[in-house]
N, C-alpha and C positions, 0 to 999 in steps of 0.2 A: 674383275671377272665375276660373272653370275653363273652359278650352277643351275641350269634350268630344269634339272630332274634329279633330286636327291631325296631318298626316303630316310631322312634324318630322324624321323619318329620311330623307326623300327627298333626292336629290342637290342640289336647288335650295338647300338650306340648308348644304351642305358648306363653302362659303367663309366663312360667318360665323355658324355655329350658336350659339356661345357668346354672341355679341353679340345675337342674337335673344332668347335667354333672359334676358339682362340687360335688354333693352328691355321684355320682358314684365313682369318684376318691377317695373320703374320705373312702369308704368301700372296695377299692381294685378292682373295676370294671374298668379295664384299656382300654377297647375298646368295640366296638359294630359293628355289621353288620346291615345296614338298607336295608331291602329287597324292591324291586320294586313291585308295584301293578297295575299301569295303566298308559297310556300315559299322562293323566291329572295330575298325581302325580310326574312325573319324574323330572321336573324342580326344584320343591321345594326340593325333595329328594336329588338331586345332590348338591343343594345349602347348605342344612343342613350338608351333609356329608363333604363338603369342609370346611365349617366354623368350624366344631367341629372335624375335622380330623378322620372321621369314614370310615370304610370299607362299601361297598355297593354292592348290586346285582341289576340286571336289568331284569324285567320280567313283565308278565301280569297274575294277580291273576284270578282264575276261577270265582270269584264274579264280576269281572270287565272286562269281555271279550267284546270288541266292536263288534257290530253286523256283521261287514265285516272283515274277517281274513286278507286278503292280505295287505291292507294299514297299518294296525296296526303292523303286523309282519315286514313289510319292515321298518317302523319307528323304531321298536325295534332293528332290526339287524343293521341299520345304526348307532344308538346310541351306541350299544355295540361295534361295530367296531371302532367308534370314541374314545372309552375309553379303548381299549385293551392294550394300553401302560401305562395306569394309574394303579399303584400298588394297588389302593384302590378298583378297580373293582375285585370282587373275585368269583362271581357266576352268573348263570342265575336263575331268580326266583324273587319272589315267584310265582310258577306256579303249576297247579295240577288239581285235580278232587274233586268235592264236591256234593254228592247226596242230601244233605240237602238244597242246594241252588236252586233258581228258574231259574238260567241260563240254557238254553237248553243244554241237555247232548251232542248232536253231536258237538255243538260249543265248549264246554269244552274240549272234546277229540281232536278236531282239533287244538285248541290252545296249549294244553300241548304237543301234538306230534310235532308241529312246534318248540316248545321250547326245546324239547329233541334233535331235529335235530340241532338246533342252538348251544346247549351246545357241541355237538360233533364237529361241525365245528370250534368252537372257543376254544376248549379244556378247558372248564370251568366246575366246578361242578354245581350241581343243588340244589335249595332249593324247596322242594316239600310240597304242601298242599294237604293232602289226608283225606277225610272224608267219611266214609262208602263206600270206593271204593278201598280197598287194592288189591282185586283180579284183578280188571281192571288195576290199576296202575302197579302192578307187571307184568302183561302180556305185557303192553307197554314197560316196562323197559327191559324185557327179549328179546323182539324183537329188541329194539333199541340198547341195550348194551352201554350206555353212558360211555365214556372212563374214566372220572374222578369221577364217582359216585356222591355223594352229601349227603344231609341230608333230612330225613323225619321229617318235622317240627311238633311239638306238638304231638309226638308219644304217643299213649295210649293203644296199642294193646298188646297181649301176646307174649310169647317167640317164638311160631311157626311162626307168621307173621314177627317178628323181624329177625329171622334167614334168611328168604327169602330175606329181604332187605340187610342184612349184606353180604350175598353171592354175591350180585350184587355190592358191594363196597360202600354201603350207611351207614351212621351213623344215630343215632336216637336222635332227639332234645327233651330234657327234660326240662319242665318248671313248671308252677304253679300247675299243676295237681298232682305233686309228693307229695305235702303236704296234699292232700285229702286222708283220711284214707279209703275211698271207692274205690280208684283207684287201685283195687287189681291186675288187669292184668298188669298195668304198674309196680307196685311194684314187681311182679313176674319176669317180664322182667329185671328189674334193678338188682334183686338178682341173676339171672341165666346167663345173657349174659356177655361177657367179658367187662371190664371197658373201653377198647379202642373203644367200639361201640357207645359211647354216647358223646353228646355235650350239653352245657348249653344254655338256652334261656329263654326269658320272653314273647315274643309276645306283649310287651308293645305297646300301653296302654291297650290292651285286656288281657284276661285270667288271671285276677287278682286272686291271691291265696285266698282260703277261710279264711286264717288266717289274711288277711289284714283288717285294720280298714278304709281304703279309697277305692274308686271304681277304681281309676286309677292305673294300674300296671306300674312299672318302673324297670330299671335294678338293682337298689339296692337290690331288692328281691332275686337276685341270691345267696346272703349270706345264706338265710334260705333254699334255695333249696339244696345247698351244705351240710348244716347240715343234712337235711333229707336223702340225698343219702348216706352220711357217716354212718348214723345209720343203713340204710338198708344193706349196704355192710360191716358193722362192721370194718370200716377203719377210719383213722383220716381225719379231714376236710382238712388239708394241702395236704395229698396224693390225695384226691378226686379233689380238686381244681387244683392242678398241673397237674394231668392226663387229666382232661377234657379240660384244657387250651391247653395242648400239642395236644390233639385230634383235637381241632379247628384249631390250627396252621398248623397241617399236612394236614387236609382236604382242607382248603382254601388257603394253601401256604402263610400264613401271615408272 
């Protein structure tokens, strides 16, 4: 299994990061993608990715948009270009739109548009964060038409929204919400959309599943997410894990 979205560089993992990677290997989580969030995080993110042989993405999260666009985007593009020959760089992101956050909306739009453009120039897929803004994000994607598509991280909407993203070449990231019995829209999407539309993720250390006895999420929880998806799809765990891993490898060219 591959965790396509895990912030394993965050400080929550500083006390026991090596033990977390050992636990991942023990349950069959063989890899992870560490998304970028802000210029202040990139150095540590790259160091952790190098130390633990992780894939990574580079981007600016809508919660962390610097107040002036140009210098931050110039720094991001320079860093992306520096790593284009690195097989571990697999995407632009995490970038997106979040109506629940206090960051000014025009600034969020400017940053995500700039990163959509960067993804096209570098021929990389996108990792998108979209909260209460699917209509606006879909409009931007339809105008920009990113060549490699990407993934809509922490997807929770219904089949109608899912179809719109799939038509644009995007897959849907499924994580801890899947084990919540109240996530009826997501369960409907999982039951109706083709299995090749999904990838596994945790968003560690956040989005801890309600079944967890601890507050910190980590990639070992992918095992229970596969169990739940297998029940929803009425398929074996092996088939689900193999298909979702194949989806991740295809999308990110792993």
